[in-house]
ChimeraX commands (.cxc) that place a marker at each C-alpha (Angstrom):
marker #1 position 85.35,7.26,-30.85 radius 0.5
marker #1 position 82.63,4.59,-30.71 radius 0.5
marker #1 position 81.88,2.85,-33.97 radius 0.5
marker #1 position 79.60,0.00,-34.91 radius 0.5
marker #1 position 80.86,-3.56,-34.95 radius 0.5
marker #1 position 78.72,-6.07,-36.82 radius 0.5
marker #1 position 79.49,-9.76,-36.72 radius 0.5
marker #1 position 80.92,-9.49,-40.26 radius 0.5
marker #1 position 83.41,-6.70,-39.62 radius 0.5
marker #1 position 84.40,-8.14,-36.24 radius 0.5
marker #1 position 85.22,-11.36,-38.09 radius 0.5
marker #1 position 87.41,-9.39,-40.51 radius 0.5
marker #1 position 89.28,-7.80,-37.60 radius 0.5
marker #1 position 89.84,-11.19,-35.97 radius 0.5
marker #1 position 91.03,-12.81,-39.23 radius 0.5
marker #1 position 93.47,-10.02,-40.02 radius 0.5
marker #1 position 94.80,-10.03,-36.47 radius 0.5
marker #1 position 95.27,-13.79,-36.48 radius 0.5
marker #1 position 97.25,-13.69,-39.72 radius 0.5
marker #1 position 99.54,-11.02,-38.27 radius 0.5
marker #1 position 100.10,-12.80,-34.96 radius 0.5
marker #1 position 101.06,-16.15,-36.42 radius 0.5
marker #1 position 103.25,-14.81,-39.23 radius 0.5
marker #1 position 106.25,-14.63,-36.94 radius 0.5
marker #1 position 106.90,-16.08,-33.51 radius 0.5
marker #1 position 110.22,-15.00,-31.98 radius 0.5
marker #1 position 112.07,-17.16,-29.47 radius 0.5
marker #1 position 114.11,-16.52,-26.37 radius 0.5
marker #1 position 116.28,-18.94,-24.38 radius 0.5
marker #1 position 115.34,-21.01,-21.36 radius 0.5
marker #1 position 118.80,-20.69,-19.77 radius 0.5
marker #1 position 122.40,-19.74,-20.62 radius 0.5
marker #1 position 124.40,-21.95,-23.00 radius 0.5
marker #1 position 128.15,-21.93,-23.59 radius 0.5
marker #1 position 130.73,-22.97,-26.16 radius 0.5
marker #1 position 134.48,-22.54,-26.45 radius 0.5
marker #1 position 136.62,-22.45,-29.60 radius 0.5
marker #1 position 140.40,-22.46,-29.89 radius 0.5
marker #1 position 141.64,-20.96,-33.16 radius 0.5
marker #1 position 145.34,-20.29,-33.80 radius 0.5
marker #1 position 145.96,-20.40,-30.04 radius 0.5
marker #1 position 143.27,-17.80,-29.29 radius 0.5
marker #1 position 140.42,-18.90,-27.01 radius 0.5
marker #1 position 136.89,-17.71,-27.79 radius 0.5
marker #1 position 134.56,-18.36,-24.84 radius 0.5
marker #1 position 130.96,-17.79,-25.94 radius 0.5
marker #1 position 127.77,-17.51,-23.94 radius 0.5
marker #1 position 124.18,-16.90,-25.04 radius 0.5
marker #1 position 121.61,-16.11,-22.37 radius 0.5
marker #1 position 118.19,-14.58,-21.82 radius 0.5
marker #1 position 118.04,-10.95,-20.67 radius 0.5
marker #1 position 115.22,-8.46,-20.23 radius 0.5
marker #1 position 116.96,-5.48,-21.79 radius 0.5
marker #1 position 120.06,-3.35,-22.24 radius 0.5
marker #1 position 120.54,-2.54,-18.55 radius 0.5
marker #1 position 120.64,-6.20,-17.54 radius 0.5
marker #1 position 122.95,-6.95,-20.48 radius 0.5
marker #1 position 125.41,-4.26,-19.43 radius 0.5
marker #1 position 125.49,-5.63,-15.89 radius 0.5
marker #1 position 126.23,-9.09,-17.25 radius 0.5
marker #1 position 129.02,-7.79,-19.52 radius 0.5
marker #1 position 130.57,-5.89,-16.59 radius 0.5
marker #1 position 130.62,-9.11,-14.55 radius 0.5
marker #1 position 132.32,-10.93,-17.41 radius 0.5
marker #1 position 135.02,-8.27,-17.60 radius 0.5
marker #1 position 135.59,-8.57,-13.86 radius 0.5
marker #1 position 135.69,-12.35,-14.09 radius 0.5
marker #1 position 138.15,-12.38,-17.02 radius 0.5
marker #1 position 140.67,-9.64,-16.20 radius 0.5
marker #1 position 143.33,-11.16,-18.49 radius 0.5
marker #1 position 141.07,-11.39,-21.56 radius 0.5
marker #1 position 141.98,-9.26,-24.57 radius 0.5
marker #1 position 138.36,-8.56,-25.55 radius 0.5
marker #1 position 134.82,-9.05,-24.22 radius 0.5
marker #1 position 132.58,-8.59,-27.24 radius 0.5
marker #1 position 128.82,-8.72,-27.14 radius 0.5
marker #1 position 125.58,-8.41,-29.09 radius 0.5
marker #1 position 122.05,-7.85,-27.86 radius 0.5
marker #1 position 118.50,-8.22,-29.14 radius 0.5
marker #1 position 116.02,-7.30,-26.41 radius 0.5
marker #1 position 113.02,-5.08,-25.72 radius 0.5
marker #1 position 112.87,-4.00,-29.35 radius 0.5
marker #1 position 116.48,-2.80,-29.26 radius 0.5
marker #1 position 119.72,-4.10,-30.76 radius 0.5
marker #1 position 123.34,-3.41,-29.90 radius 0.5
marker #1 position 126.76,-4.69,-30.92 radius 0.5
marker #1 position 130.14,-3.99,-29.34 radius 0.5
marker #1 position 133.54,-4.98,-30.80 radius 0.5
marker #1 position 135.47,-4.04,-27.61 radius 0.5
marker #1 position 138.64,-3.10,-29.45 radius 0.5
marker #1 position 138.53,-5.67,-32.23 radius 0.5
marker #1 position 138.61,-4.19,-35.76 radius 0.5
marker #1 position 135.28,-2.53,-36.51 radius 0.5
marker #1 position 132.55,-4.91,-37.65 radius 0.5
marker #1 position 134.49,-8.12,-37.00 radius 0.5
marker #1 position 132.91,-9.19,-33.69 radius 0.5
marker #1 position 129.74,-7.58,-32.35 radius 0.5
marker #1 position 127.97,-7.18,-35.68 radius 0.5
marker #1 position 128.53,-10.78,-36.85 radius 0.5
marker #1 position 127.33,-12.00,-33.45 radius 0.5
marker #1 position 124.20,-9.85,-33.75 radius 0.5
marker #1 position 123.45,-11.27,-37.19 radius 0.5
marker #1 position 123.52,-14.80,-35.78 radius 0.5
marker #1 position 120.84,-13.82,-33.24 radius 0.5
marker #1 position 118.73,-12.17,-35.92 radius 0.5
marker #1 position 118.90,-15.11,-38.29 radius 0.5
marker #1 position 117.60,-17.43,-35.58 radius 0.5
marker #1 position 114.59,-15.17,-34.78 radius 0.5
marker #1 position 115.74,-14.52,-31.23 radius 0.5
marker #1 position 114.56,-11.78,-28.88 radius 0.5
marker #1 position 115.56,-11.03,-25.30 radius 0.5
marker #1 position 118.98,-12.62,-25.81 radius 0.5
marker #1 position 122.53,-11.48,-25.05 radius 0.5
marker #1 position 125.51,-13.08,-26.80 radius 0.5
marker #1 position 129.00,-12.58,-25.37 radius 0.5
marker #1 position 132.40,-13.82,-26.48 radius 0.5
marker #1 position 135.47,-13.50,-24.28 radius 0.5
marker #1 position 138.68,-13.68,-26.31 radius 0.5
marker #1 position 142.08,-14.63,-24.95 radius 0.5
marker #1 position 144.59,-13.62,-27.59 radius 0.5
marker #1 position 146.99,-16.40,-28.56 radius 0.5
marker #1 position 149.61,-14.25,-30.27 radius 0.5
marker #1 position 148.58,-14.95,-33.87 radius 0.5
marker #1 position 146.49,-12.39,-35.75 radius 0.5
marker #1 position 143.51,-13.89,-37.57 radius 0.5
marker #1 position 142.71,-11.05,-39.96 radius 0.5
marker #1 position 139.27,-9.51,-40.44 radius 0.5
marker #1 position 137.80,-12.55,-42.17 radius 0.5
marker #1 position 139.16,-14.93,-39.56 radius 0.5
marker #1 position 137.74,-12.84,-36.74 radius 0.5
marker #1 position 134.30,-12.69,-38.33 radius 0.5
marker #1 position 134.27,-16.48,-38.71 radius 0.5
marker #1 position 135.52,-17.04,-35.18 radius 0.5
marker #1 position 132.95,-14.83,-33.47 radius 0.5
marker #1 position 130.14,-16.08,-35.71 radius 0.5
marker #1 position 130.99,-19.74,-35.11 radius 0.5
marker #1 position 131.41,-19.30,-31.35 radius 0.5
marker #1 position 127.91,-17.85,-30.96 radius 0.5
marker #1 position 126.32,-20.25,-33.46 radius 0.5
marker #1 position 127.81,-23.27,-31.66 radius 0.5
marker #1 position 126.61,-21.99,-28.29 radius 0.5
marker #1 position 123.10,-21.73,-29.71 radius 0.5
marker #1 position 123.21,-25.35,-30.89 radius 0.5
marker #1 position 123.00,-26.52,-27.28 radius 0.5
marker #1 position 120.63,-23.75,-26.15 radius 0.5
marker #1 position 116.97,-24.51,-25.42 radius 0.5
marker #1 position 114.75,-22.11,-27.35 radius 0.5
marker #1 position 111.38,-21.16,-25.91 radius 0.5
marker #1 position 108.57,-19.19,-27.62 radius 0.5
marker #1 position 108.54,-15.58,-26.51 radius 0.5
marker #1 position 105.04,-14.91,-25.24 radius 0.5
marker #1 position 103.87,-11.49,-26.33 radius 0.5
marker #1 position 100.90,-9.79,-24.76 radius 0.5
marker #1 position 98.46,-7.43,-26.38 radius 0.5
marker #1 position 95.83,-5.14,-24.94 radius 0.5
marker #1 position 92.26,-5.33,-26.18 radius 0.5
marker #1 position 89.62,-2.66,-25.69 radius 0.5
marker #1 position 85.92,-3.43,-25.88 radius 0.5
marker #1 position 83.02,-0.94,-25.71 radius 0.5
marker #1 position 79.52,-2.28,-25.01 radius 0.5
marker #1 position 76.14,-1.20,-23.65 radius 0.5
marker #1 position 75.71,-1.69,-19.90 radius 0.5
marker #1 position 73.60,-4.79,-20.52 radius 0.5
marker #1 position 76.62,-6.61,-22.01 radius 0.5
marker #1 position 79.20,-5.70,-19.36 radius 0.5
marker #1 position 78.63,-8.95,-17.46 radius 0.5
marker #1 position 79.03,-11.01,-20.63 radius 0.5
marker #1 position 82.35,-9.36,-21.46 radius 0.5
marker #1 position 83.61,-9.83,-17.90 radius 0.5
marker #1 position 82.74,-13.53,-18.03 radius 0.5
marker #1 position 84.52,-14.03,-21.35 radius 0.5
marker #1 position 87.59,-12.16,-20.08 radius 0.5
marker #1 position 87.68,-14.34,-16.94 radius 0.5
marker #1 position 87.17,-17.49,-19.02 radius 0.5
marker #1 position 90.17,-16.52,-21.16 radius 0.5
marker #1 position 92.24,-15.82,-18.02 radius 0.5
marker #1 position 92.98,-12.37,-19.36 radius 0.5
marker #1 position 94.02,-9.54,-17.07 radius 0.5
marker #1 position 91.33,-6.90,-16.69 radius 0.5
marker #1 position 93.19,-3.59,-16.72 radius 0.5
marker #1 position 90.49,-0.95,-16.53 radius 0.5
marker #1 position 86.74,-0.39,-16.73 radius 0.5
marker #1 position 85.30,3.00,-17.66 radius 0.5
marker #1 position 81.62,3.73,-17.09 radius 0.5
marker #1 position 80.16,6.54,-19.16 radius 0.5
marker #1 position 77.37,6.57,-21.71 radius 0.5
marker #1 position 78.62,3.07,-22.46 radius 0.5
marker #1 position 81.11,0.73,-20.78 radius 0.5
marker #1 position 84.70,0.41,-22.03 radius 0.5
marker #1 position 86.77,-2.51,-20.75 radius 0.5
marker #1 position 90.49,-2.90,-21.37 radius 0.5
marker #1 position 92.28,-6.17,-20.77 radius 0.5
marker #1 position 95.57,-7.86,-21.63 radius 0.5
marker #1 position 96.33,-11.43,-22.69 radius 0.5
marker #1 position 98.83,-13.40,-24.79 radius 0.5
marker #1 position 98.67,-12.35,-28.43 radius 0.5
marker #1 position 98.04,-15.91,-29.58 radius 0.5
marker #1 position 94.85,-16.07,-27.50 radius 0.5
marker #1 position 93.48,-12.68,-28.52 radius 0.5
marker #1 position 91.83,-13.69,-31.84 radius 0.5
marker #1 position 89.77,-16.46,-30.16 radius 0.5
marker #1 position 88.58,-14.12,-27.41 radius 0.5
marker #1 position 87.64,-11.42,-29.90 radius 0.5
marker #1 position 85.76,-14.05,-31.90 radius 0.5
marker #1 position 83.75,-15.11,-28.85 radius 0.5
marker #1 position 82.97,-11.53,-27.90 radius 0.5
marker #1 position 81.77,-10.78,-31.42 radius 0.5
marker #1 position 79.50,-13.83,-31.44 radius 0.5
marker #1 position 78.18,-13.28,-27.92 radius 0.5
marker #1 position 77.49,-9.59,-28.62 radius 0.5
marker #1 position 75.08,-10.48,-31.45 radius 0.5
marker #1 position 75.52,-7.15,-33.16 radius 0.5
marker #1 position 75.26,-5.10,-29.94 radius 0.5
marker #1 position 79.03,-4.85,-29.52 radius 0.5
marker #1 position 79.91,-1.22,-30.22 radius 0.5
marker #1 position 83.67,-1.54,-30.63 radius 0.5
marker #1 position 86.42,-4.09,-30.20 radius 0.5
marker #1 position 90.05,-3.95,-31.18 radius 0.5
marker #1 position 93.69,-4.11,-30.11 radius 0.5
marker #1 position 95.04,-1.29,-28.02 radius 0.5
marker #1 position 98.75,-0.61,-27.33 radius 0.5
marker #1 position 100.38,-4.01,-27.98 radius 0.5
marker #1 position 103.27,-4.93,-25.66 radius 0.5
marker #1 position 105.49,-7.70,-24.28 radius 0.5
marker #1 position 104.96,-9.80,-21.23 radius 0.5
marker link #1:1,2 radius 0.2
marker link #1:2,3 radius 0.2
marker link #1:3,4 radius 0.2
marker link #1:4,5 radius 0.2
marker link #1:5,6 radius 0.2
marker link #1:6,7 radius 0.2
marker link #1:7,8 radius 0.2
marker link #1:8,9 radius 0.2
marker link #1:9,10 radius 0.2
marker link #1:10,11 radius 0.2
marker link #1:11,12 radius 0.2
marker link #1:12,13 radius 0.2
marker link #1:13,14 radius 0.2
marker link #1:14,15 radius 0.2
marker link #1:15,16 radius 0.2
marker link #1:16,17 radius 0.2
marker link #1:17,18 radius 0.2
marker link #1:18,19 radius 0.2
marker link #1:19,20 radius 0.2
marker link #1:20,21 radius 0.2
marker link #1:21,22 radius 0.2
marker link #1:22,23 radius 0.2
marker link #1:23,24 radius 0.2
marker link #1:24,25 radius 0.2
marker link #1:25,26 radius 0.2
marker link #1:26,27 radius 0.2
marker link #1:27,28 radius 0.2
marker link #1:28,29 radius 0.2
marker link #1:29,30 radius 0.2
marker link #1:30,31 radius 0.2
marker link #1:31,32 radius 0.2
marker link #1:32,33 radius 0.2
marker link #1:33,34 radius 0.2
marker link #1:34,35 radius 0.2
marker link #1:35,36 radius 0.2
marker link #1:36,37 radius 0.2
marker link #1:37,38 radius 0.2
marker link #1:38,39 radius 0.2
marker link #1:39,40 radius 0.2
marker link #1:40,41 radius 0.2
marker link #1:41,42 radius 0.2
marker link #1:42,43 radius 0.2
marker link #1:43,44 radius 0.2
marker link #1:44,45 radius 0.2
marker link #1:45,46 radius 0.2
marker link #1:46,47 radius 0.2
marker link #1:47,48 radius 0.2
marker link #1:48,49 radius 0.2
marker link #1:49,50 radius 0.2
marker link #1:50,51 radius 0.2
marker link #1:51,52 radius 0.2
marker link #1:52,53 radius 0.2
marker link #1:53,54 radius 0.2
marker link #1:54,55 radius 0.2
marker link #1:55,56 radius 0.2
marker link #1:56,57 radius 0.2
marker link #1:57,58 radius 0.2
marker link #1:58,59 radius 0.2
marker link #1:59,60 radius 0.2
marker link #1:60,61 radius 0.2
marker link #1:61,62 radius 0.2
marker link #1:62,63 radius 0.2
marker link #1:63,64 radius 0.2
marker link #1:64,65 radius 0.2
marker link #1:65,66 radius 0.2
marker link #1:66,67 radius 0.2
marker link #1:67,68 radius 0.2
marker link #1:68,69 radius 0.2
marker link #1:69,70 radius 0.2
marker link #1:70,71 radius 0.2
marker link #1:71,72 radius 0.2
marker link #1:72,73 radius 0.2
marker link #1:73,74 radius 0.2
marker link #1:74,75 radius 0.2
marker link #1:75,76 radius 0.2
marker link #1:76,77 radius 0.2
marker link #1:77,78 radius 0.2
marker link #1:78,79 radius 0.2
marker link #1:79,80 radius 0.2
marker link #1:80,81 radius 0.2
marker link #1:81,82 radius 0.2
marker link #1:82,83 radius 0.2
marker link #1:83,84 radius 0.2
marker link #1:84,85 radius 0.2
marker link #1:85,86 radius 0.2
marker link #1:86,87 radius 0.2
marker link #1:87,88 radius 0.2
marker link #1:88,89 radius 0.2
marker link #1:89,90 radius 0.2
marker link #1:90,91 radius 0.2
marker link #1:91,92 radius 0.2
marker link #1:92,93 radius 0.2
marker link #1:93,94 radius 0.2
marker link #1:94,95 radius 0.2
marker link #1:95,96 radius 0.2
marker link #1:96,97 radius 0.2
marker link #1:97,98 radius 0.2
marker link #1:98,99 radius 0.2
marker link #1:99,100 radius 0.2
marker link #1:100,101 radius 0.2
marker link #1:101,102 radius 0.2
marker link #1:102,103 radius 0.2
marker link #1:103,104 radius 0.2
marker link #1:104,105 radius 0.2
marker link #1:105,106 radius 0.2
marker link #1:106,107 radius 0.2
marker link #1:107,108 radius 0.2
marker link #1:108,109 radius 0.2
marker link #1:109,110 radius 0.2
marker link #1:110,111 radius 0.2
marker link #1:111,112 radius 0.2
marker link #1:112,113 radius 0.2
marker link #1:113,114 radius 0.2
marker link #1:114,115 radius 0.2
marker link #1:115,116 radius 0.2
marker link #1:116,117 radius 0.2
marker link #1:117,118 radius 0.2
marker link #1:118,119 radius 0.2
marker link #1:119,120 radius 0.2
marker link #1:120,121 radius 0.2
marker link #1:121,122 radius 0.2
marker link #1:122,123 radius 0.2
marker link #1:123,124 radius 0.2
marker link #1:124,125 radius 0.2
marker link #1:125,126 radius 0.2
marker link #1:126,127 radius 0.2
marker link #1:127,128 radius 0.2
marker link #1:128,129 radius 0.2
marker link #1:129,130 radius 0.2
marker link #1:130,131 radius 0.2
marker link #1:131,132 radius 0.2
marker link #1:132,133 radius 0.2
marker link #1:133,134 radius 0.2
marker link #1:134,135 radius 0.2
marker link #1:135,136 radius 0.2
marker link #1:136,137 radius 0.2
marker link #1:137,138 radius 0.2
marker link #1:138,139 radius 0.2
marker link #1:139,140 radius 0.2
marker link #1:140,141 radius 0.2
marker link #1:141,142 radius 0.2
marker link #1:142,143 radius 0.2
marker link #1:143,144 radius 0.2
marker link #1:144,145 radius 0.2
marker link #1:145,146 radius 0.2
marker link #1:146,147 radius 0.2
marker link #1:147,148 radius 0.2
marker link #1:148,149 radius 0.2
marker link #1:149,150 radius 0.2
marker link #1:150,151 radius 0.2
marker link #1:151,152 radius 0.2
marker link #1:152,153 radius 0.2
marker link #1:153,154 radius 0.2
marker link #1:154,155 radius 0.2
marker link #1:155,156 radius 0.2
marker link #1:156,157 radius 0.2
marker link #1:157,158 radius 0.2
marker link #1:158,159 radius 0.2
marker link #1:159,160 radius 0.2
marker link #1:160,161 radius 0.2
marker link #1:161,162 radius 0.2
marker link #1:162,163 radius 0.2
marker link #1:163,164 radius 0.2
marker link #1:164,165 radius 0.2
marker link #1:165,166 radius 0.2
marker link #1:166,167 radius 0.2
marker link #1:167,168 radius 0.2
marker link #1:168,169 radius 0.2
marker link #1:169,170 radius 0.2
marker link #1:170,171 radius 0.2
marker link #1:171,172 radius 0.2
marker link #1:172,173 radius 0.2
marker link #1:173,174 radius 0.2
marker link #1:174,175 radius 0.2
marker link #1:175,176 radius 0.2
marker link #1:176,177 radius 0.2
marker link #1:177,178 radius 0.2
marker link #1:178,179 radius 0.2
marker link #1:179,180 radius 0.2
marker link #1:180,181 radius 0.2
marker link #1:181,182 radius 0.2
marker link #1:182,183 radius 0.2
marker link #1:183,184 radius 0.2
marker link #1:184,185 radius 0.2
marker link #1:185,186 radius 0.2
marker link #1:186,187 radius 0.2
marker link #1:187,188 radius 0.2
marker link #1:188,189 radius 0.2
marker link #1:189,190 radius 0.2
marker link #1:190,191 radius 0.2
marker link #1:191,192 radius 0.2
marker link #1:192,193 radius 0.2
marker link #1:193,194 radius 0.2
marker link #1:194,195 radius 0.2
marker link #1:195,196 radius 0.2
marker link #1:196,197 radius 0.2
marker link #1:197,198 radius 0.2
marker link #1:198,199 radius 0.2
marker link #1:199,200 radius 0.2
marker link #1:200,201 radius 0.2
marker link #1:201,202 radius 0.2
marker link #1:202,203 radius 0.2
marker link #1:203,204 radius 0.2
marker link #1:204,205 radius 0.2
marker link #1:205,206 radius 0.2
marker link #1:206,207 radius 0.2
marker link #1:207,208 radius 0.2
marker link #1:208,209 radius 0.2
marker link #1:209,210 radius 0.2
marker link #1:210,211 radius 0.2
marker link #1:211,212 radius 0.2
marker link #1:212,213 radius 0.2
marker link #1:213,214 radius 0.2
marker link #1:214,215 radius 0.2
marker link #1:215,216 radius 0.2
marker link #1:216,217 radius 0.2
marker link #1:217,218 radius 0.2
marker link #1:218,219 radius 0.2
marker link #1:219,220 radius 0.2
marker link #1:220,221 radius 0.2
marker link #1:221,222 radius 0.2
marker link #1:222,223 radius 0.2
marker link #1:223,224 radius 0.2
marker link #1:224,225 radius 0.2
view
């Protein structure tokens, strides 16, 4: 549905969007990082690494199992693609995967897999000891990890009269946004994608350049790069 977009209400859309975008910026990791703890003769070999999603994480965990055939447990936690997972791999419920997952959450991470390979040393640590061991192993691995901002992309849709199509195309090219689709009907609707942090500035320029002739502008189906 086409609706009017004055300079004033376009400014309100841009301001609200900007506040939402900058309220939280998740991070991923530039590369894998490792740490090893020895507690009561048990070895805890931790790794944190970037992954795209659950399928890649499961492949990585399978490789760890194959590479550590004598390990007692290969526990893991995942935050990626809007999903979370935690696996205790035979440790008492809630003593491994869940604490590892909480470490990732508290550090605002996304697209990250944490794994801990445990070689049992013969001395039981108890539930509390296990929670501390798995938590510390992942937290220490993250100390040496390089965090990088996770660049999210959003889609923007813009509907204009034919006379303003060229203007919108120029602004989209100037912003180095990806033009996804152009629909020609009674009016022209253009859809494009760009990093979320750049979207408010582009919407601001479109609103100003349209001088009240812009029919509609707004976000459309946000997503990740």
